[in-house]
C-alpha positions, 0 to 999 in steps of 0.5 A: 069088779063092779059094773059101775066102775067099768062105766066110769072107766069107759065114760072117761075113755070116751073122750079123745082129749082124755085119751090123749092125756092118758097117752101123754102120761104113759111117758111120765108124770106131767103138770096141768100146764104141760098137759094143756100145751098140745090142746087149743083149750084153757087150763080150766078146761083141761082141769075138768078133763083131769077131774074126770080121769081122777074120778075114774081112778085113771090118774092121780096127783102127786105133790112136788114142791109148788106143783101137783103133777099127774101120773097114770094109774093103770089098775082101772085099765087092767079091769077094763082089759079083763072085761074086754078079754071075754069078748076078745076070746069070743071074737077069736073063736068066731074068726077061728070058725070062719078060718075053718069054713074058708079052708073047707071052701078052698079045699072044695075048689081044689078038688 
């Protein structure tokens, strides 16, 4: 997994509007108009967000009659999750160590 790919993924996820779009697409595909409805921004502005998400590989367009709905692609999110997993494991090790220290302190207080 290339770091530049992760940079693109995390860059796309850095914006709250794009995260909200991804959350909406978890329910199923949607048109640009449907994706723009909850936001107080123009369809061209939403389209710019969609282009960032498409470039990151997080969404893709499908062709249905006259519309081009977007759907979620989870593969880049899986790569980000795997990368974050190393840090999660480190954090869990550190909190596990902290738990042991706290248990020792409690045991020392009770003796």
